[in-house]
N, C-alpha and C positions, 0 to 999 in steps of 0.2 A: 895401383891404378892399370899399370902397364899390364900386369897379370889379367886382370879383369877385362881389359880390351882384348886380349888374346883369346880369352875363353869364350867372350862374344862373338868374335869372329868364327871360332871353331863351332859355336853353336848355331850361326847363321849358315854354315856349310853344312852340318848334318840336318839342319831345318830345310835346307834345299834339296835333299832327296825325298824327305817325309813330304815337302810340298809337292814336288813333280809326280810322286806315286799318287798322294791324295788327290791331286788335279786329274789323273787319269781315272781314278776311280770314281770321282764326283761326276765326271763327264759321263761315264758310262751308266752309273746309277741314276743320274738326274734326267738322262733323256731315255734310257731304256728300261730303268728300274731292275736291273740285274745286278745282284752282289757278286763280283767278280773275284772269287778267293784264289784265282789262279795268277793274280796280279803280281804276288811275289816270285812266282816262278819264272814270269815273264822277264820280270827285274834280273833274275840270276841268267836268263838266257841272254839277255841283252849284254851282260859282262862276259859270260862265257862265249858269246859270238865273237866279241871284240878279241878275245883271246886267241881263238881259234883262225880268225881272220890274219891275226899276226904271225902265229906259230906255223899254220899250215898252209896258207895263202900268200903270206908276205905283203897283207895291207895293212897301212899304219893306222893310228888312231882317229885320225882325221878321215880316213875312209870308213872305219867302223862306226864313226859318228853318224854318218848318212846313211849308211847301208843298213845297219842293224834295225834302226827303228821304222825303216821302210819295209824290210823283210817281215819283221814281226808284226806291222800293220798289216799286211798282206795275210799273214797267219791267222789274226784275229779276223779279219773279214770272212776268211773261209771258215774259222770256227763258228762265226755267229750264224752264216749260212747253213752250214751242214747240222749243228745241233742244237745252240742255243735258240735260234729262231723256232725250233720245233718243240720248244717247251715254254715259249712265251707266254701262252694262255693258260698254263697252268700256275700252280702255287710258286712263288720265287724260291722256295725251300729247293724246289727240283734243280733250278739252274745254280744254287748254291751248292748243292751236292755234287752236281755234275763239274763245277769248275774245281771244287776240292779234290775229286778224283782226277783230274786233270793235272792238278799239281804234283800228285804223288806219281803220276806216270812220267811226267817230264823231269822231276827230281831222279826218280830211278834209272831213267834213260841216260841221263848225263852221268850218273855215278857208275853204270854200268860201262860206259866208254871211257870216263877219264879218273875213275875213283874218287874217294872223298877227301883226298888231300887238296889244300890250297896251291893255287898257282899264281905265279908273281906276273904283274902286269904293270911294266914300267910307263911313266907319263912321257908324254912326247917331249923330245929334247928343248923345244923352245919354252916349254912351260916348267922344266926341272929345276928352277934356280928358286931364289925367294925375291919377294918384291919389297921394297922399303917404303912403309906406310906412316912412316914419321916417327911414332913412338916405338915401333916394333918392327921386325920382319917378318913376312908371311910368306908361306909356300906359294908360288906363283900358280900351281895348277889348281889350288883351293879358291884361289880369287877368282880364277877362270870358271870354276863350277859354279861359284856364288853367282857371278853375273849372268852366266849362261842360264842357269835356273830362274833368275829374275826376269830375263829377257823373254825366256819361254813361256812363263806364266803370265805376262803382261800381253804377250801376243795372243794367247789363247782366249785370255778375258776380253780383248778388243775384237777378235774373231767373233765370239758368240754374243756380244753384247753391242757391237757398232757397225756390224755389215749385214747386209741383206741375206747373204747366205747364212750368217748365224740366227738370223731371226727366223728363218725358214726352218732350219734345223730344230730350233727351239719348239716352235709351233707344231712340226710334224711329229715331234716325239711327246710333248706334253698335252696335246689335244688332238691326237689322230684322227678320230672322227670328224671333227670340225673342220682339220687341215684337209682331209680328203673330199669333204663336201665343197672346199673351196678350190678344188683343183690340185691340190698338192700330192704328189705320188709319195706316200708315207715310206713305203718299203725303199724307196731309192735312197734314203737318208739314214736308215737305221744302221745298215751294214757298214757305211763309212765312218760313221759316229763310233760305233764299236772298235774297229780297226784303229782309228785316231785314238782312242783312250789307251789301246794296247801298245801303241807306238810310242805314247809318252812314258810307259814303263820301261820299255826296251831302251829309251834314251837315258833314262836314269841309270839303268844298268850299265850302260856304257861310260858314262860319267864317273860311276862308282867304282870301275875296273881298277885304275890306278892308285886308289885310295884304300879300298877295302879287299880283304882276301878273296879271290876268284874261286867259288866252291858250290856245289851243287846245292848246298843248304844255305846259302847266304840270304836268300828272300824269305826263309822258312819263319824266322822269328820276327824280321821287320814288317810282314804283312799284318801281323797281329796288332802291331802299334800303329801302322798306317790307318786300319780301320777304325781305330780308338782315335786318330786325329780327325777323320772323317766325320764321325759321329760328334766330336765336339764342336768342329767348324759348322755343321748341319748337312745331313744328308743331299746331296744334290747341289749343294751351295759352292760354286766355284770360288768366289772370294773367301768364303769362310774356310775351304778346306786349305787353301794357300797360306791364309793367316795363321789358321792353327797350326800347319806344319812348322813355318818358321818359329811361331811363339815356343811351341813344345821343344824344338831343338834349342832355343836359347835357354829356356828354364833348366832344360836337363844339363846343359853345359855350365850354368850358373851353380847348381847344386852339386855337380862333381867337383867344382873348384874348391868347394869347402873341406874337401878331405876325402880320404879312402872310405871312412865309414859311412859317408853319404852316397857312395857310387852306387850302393843296392837302391837306394831311394829313389835315384834318378831313374832306374830302370821301372820302376811301378808307379811314378809319379803320374805318368801320363794316363794309366787308368784311374787314380785318386781324383784326377782332375774331370776325367770323362764321368765317372760317377756323380760328383758335384754337378757338373754341367745339366747333366739329366735330370737330376733331382730339381733343379733350378728351371731349366727350359728343355723338356723332352725333345723338342726338335734341333736342338743344338743352338749354338750362339747365333747364327746368321741363317739358319734353316726356317721354313714357312710352315707354321701349323697346319696340319690337314683339316679341311673343313668336316664338320660333323654330317655324318650320314643322314 
């Protein structure tokens, strides 16, 4: 029983990263209809940014937790204004190819400066120990990551669903023509929303730095899994993406707990689940079916 609970907590922590990344993707796609393949590279930049701030500037993890999401959000806003917006009226495939190319550029730029080796990044001293959870001890930093991710996901859901700003943003992006007719400046909201989604990926990267190896390719494989998570939850569904992220993290951890022979299955499980969900509900578990033309 104790072993099961430990794997459950590990699954929730793994799912926390999937949920944060999927949340950023869902915010961008749900409001801009842009498939941002560079999300994994932004996640990597968040982790590398924290490492650079510590080793070359002397700023601690707590500074990186604030600085890097903000810096990357500004980078995302500039990216949207300079290139993404220019392709908005074209087939979505163009922006997908653009962000895919940006991923390769960012990865190669980091590799040329820091190489391909993994760089260590220690957790802050106050979170370096373990916490007694009753039945077992668990690393304090992983508990912090779990609660941080839950707080961010709940905060984003509340902001978009329960505030006037959130309602205006959703209206301006889902029904731009009608919103413009009602006097809403649509262009005013598109860029901040894109930057906000990018900032969420940067936040996930900073949180991942003390747990996962900081290297230029750390987001390359993860982004494929995150895309599958978003599809399972429903493209554009905030709740669906977060729920699917935590659920996939849990299921993967439980399958890995069965033994080494099941480890490979845990890696492909998300894609098997995605295939099954698409056959049953093409719009995803919480996605909305498109009205027929």
